[in-house]
C-alpha positions in Angstrom: -43.7 110.8 -163.7 -47.6 111.5 -165.3 -47.9 112.3 -168.9 -50.4 115.4 -168.2 -49.2 118.5 -166.9 -51.2 120.7 -164.5 -52.3 122.6 -167.4 -54.0 119.2 -168.9 -52.6 119.3 -172.5 -50.7 116.4 -173.3 -46.8 115.4 -172.3 -45.6 115.2 -176.3 -47.0 119.5 -176.4 -44.5 120.3 -174.0 -40.7 121.8 -174.4 -38.1 122.1 -172.3 -40.4 122.5 -169.3 -43.3 125.0 -170.6 -46.7 123.8 -172.9 -46.1 124.8 -176.7 -49.4 125.7 -176.3 -50.5 127.5 -173.0 -46.9 128.6 -172.2 -47.7 127.6 -168.2 -45.0 125.6 -166.5 -45.6 122.1 -166.9 -45.3 121.1 -163.6 -45.7 116.9 -163.9 -47.2 114.4 -160.8 -43.7 113.5 -160.4 -43.6 117.6 -158.9 -46.6 118.1 -157.6 -46.6 115.2 -155.0 -48.9 111.8 -155.7 -51.6 113.0 -153.5 -52.1 116.4 -154.5 -51.4 115.3 -158.6 -54.4 112.4 -157.5 -56.9 115.6 -156.9 -55.7 117.9 -159.8 -55.5 115.0 -162.9 -58.4 113.3 -163.1 -60.5 112.8 -165.6 -63.6 112.9 -164.7 -66.6 112.6 -167.8 -69.5 113.7 -165.4 -67.6 117.2 -164.2 -66.5 117.7 -168.2 -69.6 116.7 -169.9 -70.9 120.0 -169.1 -67.7 121.1 -171.9 -69.5 119.5 -174.4 -71.7 122.4 -174.8 -70.3 125.4 -174.9 -70.0 127.0 -178.2 -66.0 125.7 -178.1 -67.3 122.8 -176.9 -69.2 121.9 -180.0 -66.3 122.5 -182.4 -64.3 120.8 -180.7 -66.9 117.9 -180.3 -67.3 118.0 -184.4 -63.4 117.8 -184.7 -63.2 114.8 -183.0 -66.1 113.3 -184.6 -64.7 114.2 -187.9 -61.1 113.0 -186.8 -62.9 109.8 -186.0 -64.8 108.9 -188.8 -62.2 109.9 -191.1 -59.2 106.8 -189.1 -62.3 104.3 -188.9 -62.8 104.3 -192.3 -59.3 103.9 -192.9 -59.0 101.2 -190.5 -62.1 100.4 -189.4 -61.3 101.2 -185.6 -59.3 104.3 -184.1 -57.1 104.5 -180.9 -58.3 107.8 -178.7 -54.7 109.6 -179.2 -54.6 109.6 -183.1 -58.2 110.7 -182.6 -57.3 113.7 -181.0 -54.0 114.4 -182.3 -55.7 114.4 -186.0 -58.4 116.9 -184.2 -55.7 119.4 -183.0 -54.2 119.5 -186.4 -57.3 120.8 -187.4 -58.4 122.8 -184.2 -54.8 124.2 -183.7 -54.7 123.3 -180.1 -56.7 121.6 -177.7 -57.5 120.4 -174.0 -57.5 117.0 -173.3 -59.8 116.0 -171.0 -62.3 118.4 -173.0 -61.3 115.9 -176.0 -61.9 113.0 -173.5 -65.3 114.5 -172.7 -65.9 114.5 -176.8 -65.2 110.9 -177.1 -67.6 109.8 -174.1 -70.6 111.9 -175.2 -69.9 110.6 -179.2 -70.2 107.1 -177.0 -73.6 108.6 -175.0 -75.0 109.6 -178.4 -74.3 106.4 -179.9 -72.1 107.9 -182.5 -69.2 105.4 -181.4 -69.1 102.7 -179.6 -65.8 102.4 -177.2 -64.1 98.6 -178.1 -62.3 98.7 -174.8 -63.1 99.5 -171.3 -61.8 102.6 -170.4 -61.3 101.6 -167.0 -58.6 98.8 -168.3 -56.5 101.2 -170.4 -54.8 104.2 -170.6 -56.7 107.7 -171.7 -54.7 107.9 -175.0 -55.3 103.7 -175.6 -59.3 103.7 -175.8 -60.0 102.3 -179.4 -63.3 103.2 -180.6 -65.4 102.0 -183.9 -68.4 103.8 -185.1 -71.9 101.8 -184.2 -72.7 100.5 -187.3 -69.0 98.8 -188.2 -68.9 97.2 -184.6 
């Protein structure tokens, strides 16, 4: 079973089959079928990048950056899942792919360095550090 529903919110935000953010029915990958889920559930920075340039995207980007810097200042590195959790507390809600795009954008503009290979770890387990602390 996938940890993402079609509304793209993380599974921990679901309660009894309903998304607690957008109230959609949480159709998991298992219920959609593997082929359909693969088409709908693949994060691609090239497609999500544009969201970081919207007004909402800039707010999310700053929340992600602040959360990342705070966590990195505490321990030297931060897991993407912890960064997104901290940003959600500030924002009240968040789109997982939009937050991944913000992390990738921060790497792209050299605000963060990704320590892990994103192809080898789950999205929520990616590890980031500040550029100067790596």
